[in-house]
N, CA, C and O of each residue as an XYZ file, in Angstrom:
812
protein
N      -5.754     -5.206    -17.354
C      -4.298     -5.407    -17.405
C      -3.569     -4.065    -17.272
O      -4.052     -3.026    -17.722
N      -2.408     -4.121    -16.647
C      -1.524     -2.967    -16.560
C      -0.266     -3.255    -17.367
O       0.154     -4.406    -17.484
N       0.328     -2.217    -17.918
C       1.582     -2.358    -18.640
C       2.653     -1.554    -17.927
O       2.589     -0.325    -17.888
N       3.648     -2.247    -17.356
C       4.751     -1.567    -16.699
C       5.695     -0.975    -17.745
O       5.670     -1.354    -18.916
N       6.515     -0.047    -17.297
C       7.406      0.673    -18.207
C       8.353     -0.268    -18.952
O       8.751      0.019    -20.081
N       8.716     -1.398    -18.321
C       9.640     -2.330    -18.969
C       8.918     -3.385    -19.798
O       9.530     -4.369    -20.213
N       7.608     -3.189    -20.047
C       6.859     -4.072    -20.921
C       6.159     -5.226    -20.242
O       5.448     -5.984    -20.902
N       6.339     -5.383    -18.940
C       5.685     -6.468    -18.219
C       4.193     -6.160    -18.073
O       3.815     -5.044    -17.714
N       3.352     -7.156    -18.354
C       1.902     -7.000    -18.232
C       1.428     -7.609    -16.919
O       1.851     -8.699    -16.532
N       0.543     -6.884    -16.246
C       0.118     -7.254    -14.905
C      -1.401     -7.404    -14.830
O      -2.146     -6.614    -15.408
N      -1.839     -8.423    -14.114
C      -3.259     -8.596    -13.839
C      -3.692     -7.571    -12.796
O      -2.984     -7.347    -11.814
N      -4.843     -6.951    -13.003
C      -5.298     -5.914    -12.079
C      -6.820     -5.854    -12.049
O      -7.493     -6.277    -12.989
N      -7.344     -5.321    -10.956
C      -8.773     -5.039    -10.802
C      -8.923     -3.567    -10.464
O      -8.231     -3.046     -9.589
N      -9.833     -2.899    -11.164
C     -10.088     -1.480    -10.932
C     -11.527     -1.277    -10.493
O     -12.454     -1.777    -11.130
N     -11.710     -0.548     -9.414
C     -13.039     -0.128     -8.976
C     -13.076      1.390     -9.047
O     -12.549      2.076     -8.172
N     -13.705      1.911    -10.100
C     -13.755      3.359    -10.287
C     -15.011      3.934     -9.657
O     -16.101      3.377     -9.788
N     -14.840      5.065     -8.964
C     -15.950      5.751     -8.307
C     -16.118      7.115     -8.963
O     -15.147      7.861     -9.086
N     -17.330      7.453     -9.385
C     -17.573      8.759     -9.982
C     -17.267      9.872     -8.992
O     -17.621      9.789     -7.816
N     -16.607     10.912     -9.481
C     -16.300     12.102     -8.677
C     -15.454     11.787     -7.450
O     -15.565     12.471     -6.433
N     -14.616     10.768     -7.529
C     -13.746     10.422     -6.404
C     -12.723     11.530     -6.164
O     -12.130     12.061     -7.104
N     -12.529     11.865     -4.897
C     -11.503     12.841     -4.524
C     -10.201     12.152     -4.117
O      -9.141     12.777     -4.077
N     -10.298     10.857     -3.817
C      -9.140     10.051     -3.447
C      -9.077      8.833     -4.358
O     -10.100      8.213     -4.646
N      -7.883      8.494     -4.809
C      -7.650      7.245     -5.542
C      -6.564      6.475     -4.812
O      -5.625      7.064     -4.276
N      -6.695      5.159     -4.793
C      -5.789      4.331     -4.003
C      -5.197      3.213     -4.858
O      -5.903      2.542     -5.610
N      -3.900      3.032     -4.725
C      -3.205      1.881     -5.296
C      -2.878      0.940     -4.141
O      -2.181      1.325     -3.202
N      -3.383     -0.297     -4.210
C      -3.145     -1.299     -3.175
C      -2.018     -2.237     -3.600
O      -1.963     -2.671     -4.750
N      -1.114     -2.547     -2.657
C      -0.023     -3.469     -2.955
C      -0.038     -4.627     -1.963
O      -0.258     -4.431     -0.767
N       0.196     -5.828     -2.470
C      -0.010     -7.044     -1.683
C       1.273     -7.573     -1.034
O       2.370     -7.120     -1.361
N       1.129     -8.534     -0.114
C       2.300     -9.080      0.586
C       3.167     -9.972     -0.303
O       2.874    -10.177     -1.480
N       4.228    -10.489      0.284
C       5.299    -11.175     -0.444
C       4.782    -12.360     -1.252
O       4.174    -13.274     -0.696
N       5.022    -12.347     -2.564
C       4.519    -13.430     -3.418
C       5.159    -14.779     -3.130
O       4.545    -15.815     -3.381
N       6.380    -14.786     -2.608
C       7.035    -16.059     -2.344
C       6.501    -16.733     -1.081
O       6.890    -17.853     -0.749
N       5.607    -16.035     -0.383
C       4.936    -16.616      0.783
C       3.427    -16.622      0.585
O       2.659    -16.586      1.546
N       3.015    -16.668     -0.680
C       1.601    -16.793     -1.002
C       0.850    -15.497     -1.195
O      -0.368    -15.524     -1.370
N       1.521    -14.372     -1.169
C       0.839    -13.090     -1.311
C       0.404    -12.798     -2.732
O       1.162    -13.012     -3.678
N      -0.824    -12.308     -2.882
C      -1.306    -11.828     -4.174
C      -2.419    -10.807     -3.927
O      -2.689    -10.435     -2.785
N      -3.055    -10.363     -4.997
C      -4.033     -9.282     -4.858
C      -5.306     -9.738     -4.152
O      -6.148     -8.908     -3.807
N      -5.460    -11.032     -3.935
C      -6.633    -11.553     -3.238
C      -6.362    -11.827     -1.760
O      -7.205    -12.402     -1.072
N      -5.209    -11.423     -1.275
C      -4.904    -11.534      0.149
C      -6.039    -10.928      0.980
O      -6.673     -9.963      0.553
N      -6.293    -11.488      2.157
C      -7.459    -11.054      2.941
C      -7.408     -9.581      3.338
O      -8.441     -8.911      3.359
N      -6.223     -9.073      3.651
C      -6.107     -7.656      4.022
C      -6.369     -6.777      2.801
O      -7.129     -5.811      2.871
N      -5.738     -7.120      1.690
C      -5.935     -6.362      0.448
C      -7.395     -6.440      0.007
O      -7.970     -5.447     -0.440
N      -7.983     -7.614      0.135
C      -9.374     -7.787     -0.278
C     -10.314     -6.942      0.577
O     -11.249     -6.336      0.054
N     -10.071     -6.898      1.888
C     -10.906     -6.069      2.767
C     -10.814     -4.600      2.371
O     -11.818     -3.888      2.375
N      -9.619     -4.150      2.032
C      -9.431     -2.764      1.602
C     -10.091     -2.511      0.249
O     -10.673     -1.451      0.023
N      -9.994     -3.505     -0.657
C     -10.566     -3.330     -1.994
C     -12.090     -3.257     -1.943
O     -12.714     -2.678     -2.832
N     -12.678     -3.830     -0.927
C     -14.129     -3.714     -0.754
C     -14.508     -2.423     -0.027
O     -15.490     -1.773     -0.386
N     -13.736     -2.054      0.986
C     -14.097     -0.903      1.825
C     -13.832      0.438      1.149
O     -14.627      1.366      1.298
N     -12.751      0.558      0.425
C     -12.376      1.859     -0.134
C     -13.340      2.363     -1.211
O     -13.774      3.512     -1.129
N     -13.695      1.559     -2.215
C     -14.676      2.049     -3.188
C     -16.024      2.372     -2.532
O     -16.694      3.326     -2.927
N     -16.420      1.578     -1.532
C     -17.678      1.850     -0.834
C     -17.647      3.193     -0.127
O     -18.688      3.800      0.121
N     -16.437      3.653      0.198
C     -16.275      4.950      0.867
C     -15.994      6.080     -0.121
O     -15.728      7.209      0.290
N     -16.050      5.784     -1.423
C     -15.891      6.832     -2.424
C     -14.510      6.971     -3.020
O     -14.214      7.982     -3.658
N     -13.648      5.972     -2.825
C     -12.281      6.040     -3.349
C     -12.114      5.119     -4.561
O     -12.360      3.916     -4.465
N     -11.707      5.669     -5.676
C     -11.321      4.827     -6.796
C     -10.117      3.988     -6.366
O      -9.159      4.520     -5.805
N     -10.162      2.679     -6.625
C      -9.146      1.785     -6.076
C      -8.703      0.759     -7.111
O      -9.523      0.211     -7.848
N      -7.406      0.507     -7.157
C      -6.871     -0.544     -8.014
C      -6.010     -1.475     -7.174
O      -5.232     -1.032     -6.329
N      -6.159     -2.775     -7.420
C      -5.255     -3.769     -6.855
C      -4.704     -4.572     -8.017
O      -5.351     -4.691     -9.058
N      -3.518     -5.121     -7.846
C      -2.884     -5.842     -8.953
C      -1.959     -6.909     -8.390
O      -1.583     -6.872     -7.218
N      -1.602     -7.851     -9.237
C      -0.600     -8.853     -8.885
C       0.768     -8.372     -9.356
O       0.951     -8.037    -10.526
N       1.713     -8.343     -8.441
C       3.082     -8.011     -8.823
C       3.580     -8.964     -9.910
O       3.028    -10.045    -10.116
N       4.622     -8.539    -10.588
C       5.242     -9.360    -11.636
C       5.598    -10.750    -11.096
O       6.092    -10.897     -9.978
N       5.331    -11.763    -11.930
C       5.624    -13.130    -11.556
C       4.561    -13.798    -10.704
O       4.721    -14.954    -10.312
N       3.466    -13.082    -10.406
C       2.414    -13.619     -9.538
C       1.184    -13.961    -10.381
O       0.748    -13.155    -11.203
N       0.629    -15.151    -10.178
C      -0.554    -15.598    -10.922
C      -0.364    -15.376    -12.417
O       0.575    -15.912    -13.006
N      -1.244    -14.592    -13.039
C      -1.163    -14.405    -14.487
C      -0.342    -13.177    -14.901
O      -0.253    -12.876    -16.092
N       0.250    -12.475    -13.956
C       1.112    -11.342    -14.308
C       2.408    -11.853    -14.916
O       2.925    -12.896    -14.517
N       2.923    -11.114    -15.877
C       4.167    -11.502    -16.526
C       5.384    -11.171    -15.679
O       5.262    -10.688    -14.554
N       6.557    -11.437    -16.233
C       7.794    -11.095    -15.555
C       8.148    -12.042    -14.429
O       7.525    -13.089    -14.252
N       9.171    -11.650    -13.664
C       9.671    -12.461    -12.563
C       9.813    -11.617    -11.310
O      10.034    -10.408    -11.376
N       9.680    -12.278    -10.166
C       9.868    -11.612     -8.876
C      11.263    -10.991     -8.810
O      12.239    -11.605     -9.241
N      11.357     -9.757     -8.266
C      12.631     -9.039     -8.248
C      12.944     -8.458     -6.872
O      13.625     -7.439     -6.761
N      12.443     -9.113     -5.824
C      12.737     -8.710     -4.444
C      12.352     -7.260     -4.146
O      12.943     -6.630     -3.269
N      11.374     -6.734     -4.865
C      10.869     -5.400     -4.571
C      11.465     -4.282     -5.405
O      11.021     -3.138     -5.305
N      12.457     -4.585     -6.223
C      13.099     -3.539     -7.018
C      12.270     -3.197     -8.257
O      11.686     -2.116     -8.329
N      12.214     -4.110     -9.232
C      11.409     -3.860    -10.427
C       9.927     -3.755    -10.097
O       9.159     -3.190    -10.875
N       9.516     -4.294     -8.951
C       8.111     -4.175     -8.541
C       7.676     -2.718     -8.385
O       6.483     -2.415     -8.426
N       8.631     -1.832     -8.209
C       8.273     -0.404     -8.145
C       7.676      0.072     -9.461
O       6.819      0.955     -9.476
N       8.130     -0.515    -10.569
C       7.545     -0.181    -11.867
C       6.092     -0.625    -11.939
O       5.273      0.008    -12.605
N       5.775     -1.725    -11.245
C       4.399     -2.211    -11.211
C       3.499     -1.213    -10.495
O       2.373     -0.956    -10.921
N       4.010     -0.656     -9.400
C       3.241      0.348     -8.645
C       3.000      1.584     -9.504
O       1.898      2.133     -9.518
N       4.029      2.016    -10.217
C       3.884      3.197    -11.074
C       2.860      2.939    -12.178
O       2.101      3.841    -12.532
N       2.825      1.730    -12.724
C       1.832      1.397    -13.749
C       0.422      1.521    -13.183
O      -0.474      2.030    -13.857
N       0.218      1.058    -11.948
C      -1.093      1.173    -11.314
C      -1.425      2.630    -11.015
O      -2.571      3.057    -11.154
N      -0.420      3.379    -10.606
C      -0.598      4.812    -10.346
C      -1.052      5.528    -11.620
O      -1.952      6.367    -11.585
N      -0.428      5.192    -12.722
C      -0.788      5.818    -14.003
C      -2.208      5.465    -14.418
O      -2.905      6.284    -15.016
N      -2.636      4.254    -14.104
C      -4.006      3.864    -14.431
C      -5.009      4.718    -13.660
O      -5.936      5.271    -14.251
N      -4.831      4.826    -12.349
C      -5.815      5.598    -11.583
C      -5.753      7.083    -11.941
O      -6.769      7.777    -11.905
N      -4.565      7.564    -12.285
C      -4.464      8.952    -12.726
C      -5.247      9.164    -14.024
O      -5.869     10.209    -14.213
N      -5.214      8.180    -14.908
C      -5.896      8.326    -16.198
C      -7.414      8.295    -16.045
O      -8.119      8.973    -16.793
N      -7.931      7.521    -15.088
C      -9.385      7.430    -14.936
C      -9.937      8.478    -13.976
O     -11.113      8.833    -14.061
N      -9.102      8.978    -13.064
C      -9.518     10.021    -12.112
C      -8.408     11.056    -11.968
O      -7.735     11.103    -10.939
N      -8.214     11.887    -12.993
C      -7.070     12.806    -12.997
C      -7.087     13.853    -11.889
O      -6.047     14.431    -11.573
N      -8.252     14.104    -11.294
C      -8.319     15.129    -10.251
C      -8.238     14.555     -8.834
O      -8.252     15.308     -7.860
N      -8.156     13.248     -8.715
C      -8.118     12.615     -7.397
C      -6.697     12.615     -6.835
O      -5.722     12.492     -7.577
N      -6.599     12.755     -5.518
C      -5.311     12.619     -4.829
C      -4.999     11.128     -4.715
O      -5.837     10.351     -4.257
N      -3.808     10.729     -5.126
C      -3.463      9.305     -5.182
C      -2.636      8.901     -3.963
O      -1.585      9.478     -3.684
N      -3.137      7.892     -3.245
C      -2.433      7.339     -2.094
C      -1.971      5.924     -2.407
O      -2.672      5.161     -3.071
N      -0.792      5.585     -1.925
C      -0.292      4.224     -2.021
C      -0.521      3.539     -0.681
O      -0.055      4.015      0.354
N      -1.237      2.426     -0.701
C      -1.588      1.698      0.518
C      -1.095      0.262      0.370
O      -1.594     -0.481     -0.475
N      -0.123     -0.128      1.184
C       0.468     -1.442      1.047
C       0.458     -2.234      2.328
O       0.434     -1.679      3.426
N       0.477     -3.547      2.169
C       0.521     -4.462      3.309
C       1.793     -5.303      3.232
O       2.086     -5.898      2.195
N       2.548     -5.350      4.334
C       3.743     -6.177      4.465
C       4.749     -5.847      3.352
O       5.119     -4.683      3.196
N       5.197     -6.838      2.582
C       6.126     -6.603      1.479
C       5.629     -5.481      0.568
O       6.413     -4.644      0.122
N       4.328     -5.469      0.298
C       3.764     -4.439     -0.571
C       3.940     -3.047     -0.022
O       4.078     -2.090     -0.785
N       3.936     -2.914      1.309
C       4.122     -1.592      1.896
C       5.550     -1.100      1.697
O       5.776      0.093      1.496
N       6.514     -2.014      1.753
C       7.907     -1.623      1.525
C       8.106     -1.184      0.076
O       8.780     -0.188     -0.187
N       7.526     -1.922     -0.857
C       7.621     -1.520     -2.268
C       7.006     -0.135     -2.450
O       7.599      0.731     -3.093
N       5.812      0.075     -1.883
C       5.133      1.372     -2.027
C       5.949      2.504     -1.418
O       6.015      3.595     -1.985
N       6.570      2.257     -0.267
C       7.366      3.292      0.400
C       8.650      3.614     -0.358
O       9.357      4.560     -0.012
N       8.946      2.842     -1.373
C      10.099      3.130     -2.214
C       9.696      3.714     -3.568
O      10.516      3.804     -4.482
N       8.445      4.104     -3.687
C       7.966      4.806     -4.881
C       7.664      6.242     -4.468
O       6.658      6.498     -3.807
N       8.516      7.165     -4.846
C       8.360      8.566     -4.451
C       7.973      9.430     -5.649
O       8.426     10.566     -5.790
N       7.147      8.879     -6.483
C       6.615      9.577     -7.654
C       5.931     10.874     -7.217
O       5.218     10.875     -6.214
N       6.130     11.970     -7.941
C       5.533     13.256     -7.539
C       4.012     13.262     -7.536
O       3.406     14.157     -6.946
N       3.383     12.286     -8.180
C       1.915     12.241     -8.209
C       1.319     11.629     -6.942
O       0.103     11.667     -6.751
N       2.151     11.073     -6.086
C       1.675     10.442     -4.853
C       1.350     11.498     -3.803
O       2.158     12.387     -3.533
N       0.147     11.391     -3.206
C      -0.253     12.333     -2.153
C       0.240     11.883     -0.783
O       0.488     12.716      0.088
N       0.385     10.561     -0.581
C       0.832     10.046      0.697
C       0.852      8.530      0.688
O       0.460      7.893     -0.290
N       1.317      7.959      1.798
C       1.480      6.514      1.911
C       0.798      5.993      3.171
O       0.782      6.671      4.198
N       0.240      4.800      3.092
C      -0.218      4.069      4.270
C       0.429      2.693      4.214
O       0.251      1.951      3.248
N       1.180      2.360      5.257
C       1.907      1.098      5.313
C       1.344      0.243      6.446
O       1.364      0.648      7.608
N       0.849     -0.926      6.104
C       0.251     -1.840      7.080
C       1.214     -2.984      7.351
O       1.581     -3.730      6.443
N       1.623     -3.116      8.614
C       2.584     -4.150      9.027
C       3.844     -4.141      8.166
O       4.246     -5.190      7.663
N       4.474     -2.984      7.987
C       5.705     -2.963      7.194
C       6.827     -3.681      7.942
O       7.087     -3.358      9.101
N       7.490     -4.634      7.319
C       8.568     -5.366      8.006
C       9.877     -4.586      8.016
O      10.882     -5.042      7.470
N       9.862     -3.421      8.633
C      11.022     -2.525      8.582
C      12.260     -3.139      9.212
O      13.378     -2.882      8.764
N      12.069     -3.956     10.256
C      13.218     -4.558     10.925
C      13.907     -5.601     10.054
O      15.057     -5.965     10.303
N      13.211     -6.076      9.043
C      13.735     -7.170      8.223
C      14.409     -6.698      6.942
O      14.983     -7.508      6.214
N      14.348     -5.409      6.657
C      14.954     -4.926      5.417
C      16.310     -4.312      5.715
O      16.549     -3.816      6.815
N      17.193     -4.349      4.733
C      18.581     -3.945      4.947
C      18.848     -2.481      4.600
O      19.912     -1.955      4.926
N      17.906     -1.827      3.953
C      18.143     -0.446      3.539
C      16.960      0.426      3.928
O      15.898     -0.077      4.295
N      17.148      1.713      3.846
C      16.085      2.660      4.171
C      15.023      2.658      3.086
O      15.265      2.229      1.958
N      13.843      3.143      3.447
C      12.786      3.370      2.464
C      12.948      4.770      1.899
O      13.227      5.708      2.646
N      12.780      4.927      0.603
C      13.034      6.213     -0.033
C      12.078      7.306      0.438
O      12.410      8.490      0.381
N      10.886      6.909      0.906
C       9.912      7.911      1.360
C      10.202      8.429      2.758
O       9.512      9.336      3.225
N      11.203      7.882      3.443
C      11.386      8.225      4.855
C      11.645      9.710      5.089
O      11.204     10.254      6.102
N      12.342     10.369      4.189
C      12.613     11.804      4.358
C      11.717     12.683      3.494
O      11.889     13.901      3.458
N      10.769     12.076      2.805
C       9.858     12.838      1.952
C       8.884     13.629      2.820
O       8.470     13.165      3.883
N       8.524     14.819      2.363
C       7.659     15.700      3.164
C       6.201     15.260      3.194
O       5.439     15.712      4.049
N       5.801     14.386      2.275
C       4.394     13.991      2.196
C       4.018     13.034      3.336
O       4.885     12.338      3.864
N       2.723     12.992      3.722
C       2.315     12.233      4.916
C       2.424     10.724      4.763
O       2.176     10.156      3.700
N       2.804     10.102      5.870
C       2.931      8.646      5.931
C       2.263      8.160      7.213
O       2.556      8.656      8.301
N       1.367      7.191      7.078
C       0.724      6.554      8.223
C       1.121      5.092      8.221
O       0.931      4.394      7.225
N       1.676      4.622      9.337
C       2.113      3.231      9.437
C       1.365      2.538     10.566
O       1.176      3.107     11.641
N       0.944      1.312     10.312
C       0.260      0.484     11.307
C       1.186     -0.676     11.690
O       1.648     -1.429     10.833
N       1.444     -0.800     12.987
C       2.328     -1.852     13.473
C       1.555     -2.797     14.389
O       1.135     -2.379     15.468
N       1.351     -4.067     13.993
C       0.659     -5.014     14.864
C       1.416     -5.220     16.178
O       2.641     -5.337     16.179
N       0.697     -5.263     17.275
C       1.311     -5.363     18.598
C       2.203     -6.588     18.743
O       3.196     -6.559     19.469
N       1.842     -7.668     18.046
C       2.594     -8.915     18.166
C       3.201     -9.337     16.827
O       3.274    -10.524     16.510
N       3.634     -8.341     16.049
C       4.213     -8.617     14.737
C       5.476     -9.474     14.884
O       6.384     -9.133     15.641
N       5.516    -10.580     14.154
C       6.652    -11.487     14.240
C       7.903    -10.954     13.549
O       9.011    -11.395     13.854
N       7.739    -10.013     12.627
C       8.867     -9.556     11.818
C       9.364     -8.164     12.197
O      10.548     -7.865     12.037
N       8.481     -7.321     12.693
C       8.878     -5.970     13.075
C       7.894     -5.436     14.114
O       7.003     -4.659     13.772
N       8.043     -5.841     15.383
C       7.118     -5.402     16.422
C       7.242     -3.900     16.690
O       8.244     -3.292     16.316
N       6.238     -3.297     17.330
C       6.260     -1.854     17.574
C       7.526     -1.361     18.271
O       8.003     -0.265     17.975
N       8.074     -2.147     19.187
C       9.271     -1.717     19.915
C      10.465     -1.530     18.987
O      11.360     -0.732     19.266
N      10.472     -2.268     17.890
C      11.540     -2.136     16.898
C      11.169     -1.120     15.827
O      12.010     -0.343     15.376
N       9.906     -1.134     15.427
C       9.444     -0.244     14.358
C       9.445      1.223     14.789
O       9.828      2.097     14.013
N       9.021      1.491     16.013
C       8.868      2.876     16.476
C      10.157      3.699     16.380
O      10.101      4.819     15.872
N      11.317      3.206     16.840
C      12.536      4.011     16.716
C      12.928      4.306     15.273
O      13.508      5.351     14.978
N      12.607      3.377     14.379
C      12.910      3.609     12.966
C      12.039      4.735     12.423
O      12.533      5.672     11.797
N      10.732      4.630     12.673
C       9.780      5.615     12.145
C       9.968      6.979     12.800
O       9.644      8.004     12.199
N      10.483      7.003     14.013
C      10.701      8.268     14.721
C      11.660      9.189     13.980
O      11.629     10.403     14.177
N      12.508      8.626     13.134
C      13.470      9.441     12.382
C      12.899      9.928     11.052
O      13.542     10.702     10.343
N      11.703      9.477     10.717
C      11.115      9.817      9.420
C      10.456     11.195      9.451
O      10.156     11.731     10.517
N      10.240     11.749      8.274
C       9.571     13.038      8.118
C       8.068     12.845      7.921
O       7.644     12.040      7.093
N       7.268     13.586      8.684
C       5.810     13.600      8.535
C       5.224     12.189      8.561
O       4.436     11.814      7.693
N       5.621     11.414      9.571
C       5.155     10.034      9.694
C       4.471      9.811     11.035
O       4.916     10.318     12.066
N       3.379      9.042     11.008
C       2.644      8.673     12.210
C       2.600      7.156     12.312
O       2.363      6.471     11.317
N       2.827      6.631     13.506
C       2.792      5.188     13.736
C       1.664      4.853     14.705
O       1.568      5.438     15.784
N       0.810      3.907     14.313
C      -0.268      3.446     15.170
C      -0.104      1.944     15.405
O       0.280      1.200     14.502
N      -0.399      1.515     16.625
C      -0.320      0.103     16.972
C      -1.663     -0.571     16.743
O      -2.711     -0.006     17.056
N      -1.629     -1.779     16.197
C      -2.836     -2.587     16.036
C      -2.869     -3.578     17.193
O      -2.130     -4.562     17.187
N      -3.705     -3.328     18.167
C      -3.787     -4.193     19.340
C      -4.300     -5.582     18.969
O      -5.045     -5.751     18.004
N      -3.885     -6.563     19.753
C      -4.388     -7.945     19.618
C      -4.214     -8.496     18.208
O      -5.099     -9.168     17.680
N      -3.065     -8.205     17.604
C      -2.835     -8.669     16.229
C      -1.374     -9.035     16.028
O      -0.476     -8.415     16.599
N      -1.150    -10.066     15.195
C       0.201    -10.360     14.748
C       0.335     -9.892     13.301
O      -0.534     -9.184     12.792
N       1.406    -10.280     12.653
C       1.685     -9.766     11.309
C       0.586    -10.091     10.305
O       0.385     -9.352      9.341
N      -0.123    -11.191     10.527
C      -1.091    -11.653      9.538
C      -2.499    -11.094      9.770
O      -3.398    -11.320      8.961
N      -2.687    -10.372     10.864
C      -3.898     -9.586     11.129
C      -5.182    -10.410     11.156
O      -6.247     -9.907     10.798
N      -5.093    -11.663     11.574
C      -6.289    -12.481     11.694
C      -7.309    -11.838     12.622
O      -6.982    -11.485     13.755
N      -8.526    -11.688     12.155
C      -9.585    -11.082     12.951
C      -9.528     -9.572     13.037
O     -10.389     -8.970     13.679
N      -8.543     -8.936     12.413
C      -8.387     -7.477     12.522
C      -8.449     -6.773     11.174
O      -8.243     -5.562     11.098
N      -8.731     -7.518     10.111
C      -8.736     -6.890      8.785
C      -9.828     -5.830      8.656
O      -9.609     -4.793      8.031
N     -11.000     -6.077      9.239
C     -12.077     -5.095      9.182
C     -11.711     -3.817      9.893
O     -12.001     -2.722      9.412
N     -11.064     -3.956     11.055
C     -10.634     -2.770     11.810
C      -9.624     -1.966     11.003
O      -9.716     -0.742     10.917
N      -8.656     -2.667     10.409
C      -7.638     -1.982      9.615
C      -8.271     -1.244      8.439
O      -7.945     -0.085      8.184
N      -9.173     -1.913      7.725
C      -9.834     -1.274      6.583
C     -10.604     -0.032      7.024
O     -10.582      0.990      6.339
N     -11.285     -0.118      8.166
C     -12.046      1.026      8.671
C     -11.121      2.181      9.036
O     -11.457      3.339      8.789
N      -9.959      1.884      9.623
C      -8.997      2.928      9.982
C      -8.417      3.603      8.738
O      -8.238      4.820      8.711
N      -8.128      2.813      7.724
C      -7.604      3.379      6.476
C      -8.653      4.281      5.831
O      -8.336      5.384      5.386
N      -9.896      3.817      5.779
C     -10.982      4.619      5.215
C     -11.146      5.917      5.991
O     -11.285      6.983      5.391
N     -11.131      5.840      7.310
C     -11.304      7.041      8.137
C     -10.176      8.039      7.892
O     -10.416      9.243      7.801
N      -8.962      7.544      7.786
C      -7.813      8.425      7.555
C      -7.926      9.132      6.207
O      -7.725     10.343      6.122
N      -8.247      8.380      5.155
C      -8.338      8.976      3.827
C      -9.550      9.902      3.698
O      -9.490     10.923      3.012
N     -10.631      9.542      4.354
C     -11.820     10.416      4.353
C     -11.500     11.749      5.013
O     -11.931     12.799      4.535
N     -10.746     11.712      6.110
C     -10.342     12.941      6.792
C      -9.420     13.772      5.901
O      -9.547     14.995      5.838
N      -8.495     13.104      5.216
C      -7.596     13.830      4.322
C      -8.362     14.474      3.174
O      -8.056     15.594      2.763
N      -9.364     13.758      2.657
C     -10.166     14.297      1.568
C     -10.955     15.517      2.026
O     -11.069     16.501      1.295
N     -11.500     15.448      3.238
C     -12.300     16.550      3.762
C     -11.462     17.814      4.003
O     -11.955     18.935      3.884
N     -10.192     17.605      4.342
C      -9.329     18.752      4.660
C      -8.614     19.306      3.440
O      -7.948     20.339      3.513
N      -8.758     18.612      2.314
C      -8.045     19.037      1.091
C      -8.661     20.316      0.515
O      -8.196     20.819     -0.508
């Protein structure tokens, strides 16, 4: 369980790796459309990252499954991310902490600019569908975004001009994929692992 700053208790799974140089907080897609910590994309990452040496935590946002509280359209959910961040910091204080989110979860993560965050990875962020900027857009820390070629909510042609204005951000297209990444979850997990492994090696 995680305890958010406002007292909300959250269901979570932690996979701790001895001597991890990278720790990852995973955030899931929109709960009002069935998203939770067992989503196929999140699950693929939760299996691949610890196997690659990264301490990893996934959790259910407030109001999801057995987590307390109520859905707050991504606002109070930022407290949930910070609670997960604090957990991985406590178990691996020397690891660089990355926030890795999918869809709605990526937008929540991109709005957490806690100084303990080393960088962000956003998978299929629905940037075209949100009304405000992400707080991390002008942050100096690295951001990697994956845009599915056939994303129904924010295709690359729309996402690219937005990300082009960001600081220290890279955008990659996921070929042969829509927003739900059917058949591409393994590829995405491998790309995330490769990116974080490279960052760990260069640290």
